[in-house]
C-alpha positions in Angstrom: -54.5 -45.4 -106.7 -53.6 -48.8 -105.8 -56.1 -51.6 -107.2 -56.2 -54.9 -105.1 -55.6 -57.9 -107.7 -58.9 -60.5 -108.0 -57.2 -63.5 -107.6 -54.4 -62.2 -105.0 -57.9 -61.7 -103.0 -59.4 -64.6 -104.2 -55.9 -66.7 -102.8 -55.9 -64.6 -99.3 -59.7 -65.0 -98.5 -58.8 -69.2 -99.3 -56.1 -69.3 -97.2 -57.8 -67.4 -94.5 -60.5 -69.7 -94.7 -58.6 -72.6 -94.5 -55.3 -72.3 -93.0 -56.3 -73.6 -89.3 -58.1 -76.1 -90.7 -55.4 -77.7 -92.5 -52.9 -76.9 -90.6 -54.9 -79.0 -87.5 -55.3 -81.8 -90.0 -51.3 -81.7 -90.7 -50.3 -81.7 -87.2 -52.1 -84.8 -86.5 -50.5 -86.6 -89.1 -46.6 -85.4 -88.5 -47.0 -84.0 -85.4 -44.2 -81.0 -85.7 -45.6 -77.9 -85.6 -42.7 -76.3 -88.3 -43.3 -79.3 -90.4 -47.2 -78.9 -90.2 -46.6 -75.7 -91.3 -44.1 -75.7 -94.4 -46.0 -78.8 -95.8 -49.0 -76.4 -95.7 -47.2 -73.4 -97.3 -46.1 -75.5 -99.8 -49.4 -76.3 -100.6 -50.7 -73.4 -100.5 -47.9 -71.9 -102.6 -48.8 -74.5 -105.5 -52.4 -73.1 -105.7 -51.0 -69.8 -105.7 -48.7 -70.4 -109.1 -51.7 -72.6 -110.4 -53.3 -70.8 -113.2 -57.0 -72.1 -112.8 -57.3 -70.6 -109.0 -60.8 -69.1 -110.0 -61.7 -72.3 -111.8 -60.9 -74.9 -108.7 -63.4 -72.7 -105.9 -65.9 -75.1 -106.2 -63.9 -78.2 -105.0 -60.9 -75.9 -103.5 -61.5 -77.7 -99.9 -60.9 -81.1 -101.5 -58.1 -79.5 -104.1 -56.3 -78.4 -100.7 -56.4 -81.6 -99.0 -55.7 -84.0 -101.6 -52.3 -81.4 -101.8 -51.9 -81.8 -98.1 -52.4 -85.7 -98.1 -49.7 -86.0 -101.3 -46.9 -83.4 -99.4 -47.6 -85.5 -96.1 -47.2 -88.6 -97.9 -44.1 -87.6 -100.1 -42.5 -86.5 -96.7 -43.2 -89.8 -95.2 -41.5 -91.4 -98.3 -38.5 -89.3 -98.3 -37.9 -89.5 -94.8 -38.5 -93.3 -94.6 -35.6 -94.3 -96.9 -33.4 -91.3 -94.9 -34.5 -93.1 -91.8 -33.6 -96.4 -92.6 -30.2 -95.5 -93.7 -29.6 -93.4 -91.0 -30.7 -96.7 -88.6 -28.5 -98.8 -90.8 -25.1 -97.2 -90.4 -26.0 -96.1 -86.4 -26.7 -99.5 -85.4 -23.4 -100.9 -87.4 -21.0 -98.6 -85.4 -23.7 -99.3 -82.3 -23.5 -96.2 -80.5 -27.1 -94.5 -80.7 -26.3 -92.3 -77.8 -23.4 -90.6 -78.5 -24.9 -87.7 -80.2 -21.4 -86.3 -81.7 -20.6 -89.4 -83.5 -24.3 -89.3 -84.6 -23.9 -85.8 -86.1 -20.6 -86.9 -88.1 -22.0 -90.2 -89.1 -25.1 -88.2 -90.3 -22.6 -85.6 -92.3 -20.8 -89.1 -93.6 -24.0 -90.5 -94.7 -25.4 -87.5 -96.3 -22.5 -87.0 -98.5 -21.9 -90.8 -99.2 -25.8 -90.5 -100.6 -24.8 -87.4 -102.4 -21.9 -89.1 -104.2 -23.9 -92.6 -105.0 -26.7 -90.1 -106.5 -24.3 -88.7 -108.4 -23.5 -92.2 -110.3 -27.2 -92.6 -111.0 -27.6 -92.4 -114.7 -29.3 -88.9 -115.8 -33.2 -89.5 -115.9 -32.9 -91.6 -112.6 -30.3 -89.0 -110.9 -32.9 -86.4 -111.7 -36.3 -88.5 -110.7 -34.9 -88.7 -107.6 -33.7 -84.9 -106.9 -36.9 -83.9 -108.1 -38.6 -86.1 -105.5 -36.5 -86.4 -102.5 -34.5 -82.5 -102.4 -37.5 -80.8 -103.8 -40.3 -82.1 -102.3 -42.3 -83.1 -106.4 -44.7 -86.1 -106.2 -44.6 -88.8 -108.9 -47.0 -87.3 -111.0 -45.7 -83.7 -111.1 -42.3 -85.7 -112.1 -43.8 -87.2 -114.4 -45.2 -83.9 -116.5 -42.0 -81.9 -115.8 -39.8 -84.6 -117.8 -42.7 -85.8 -119.6 -42.8 -89.2 -119.0 -45.0 -91.7 -117.5 -46.3 -91.7 -113.9 -45.3 -95.4 -113.7 -41.2 -94.9 -115.3 -41.1 -92.4 -112.7 -41.8 -94.9 -110.1 -39.6 -97.3 -111.6 -37.1 -95.3 -111.7 -38.0 -94.5 -107.9 -37.6 -98.0 -106.8 -34.6 -98.9 -109.0 -33.0 -95.6 -107.4 -33.9 -97.1 -104.0 -32.9 -100.6 -104.6 -29.2 -98.6 -106.0 -28.8 -96.4 -103.1 -29.7 -99.3 -100.3 -27.0 -101.4 -101.6 -24.4 -99.2 -101.7 -25.2 -98.1 -98.6 -25.1 -101.9 -97.6 -21.3 -102.3 -99.0 -20.1 -99.0 -97.4 -20.8 -101.0 -94.3 -19.1 -103.9 -94.7 
């Protein structure tokens, strides 16, 4: 006989209750259906992995909205750097309407950025990778690496300055 897991039942109930509401909230902010769904799935996955799901029930709506807002903010922060760099490169080539060139330039930029990130000091590299590749918030990175939030923010800021500087040299 199959017994259901109370944590899974609880999670499924929360998912059914809030998914649509959170989806429309995210869609309004990011204006992209697939991205809105991805961000919400990240939030629910984090909720499912959390050890104290039952203790959060009275504050679950606030928790979900806060987590979603943080994911949206992280997404825009991460994309802002990447978009700014892409625009710099495309402006330099002066060929924004040429799709084939755009794809090539984007690939070259991604490769160049990867190389530059690998040249960063260990902790700085780990912080930027956790933030941009794995989508961790500054608080999550601080907890994971056992460092302060301020250190994480400083490392991200320094890494972004170094990467921007490297891109500017690359374009000269």
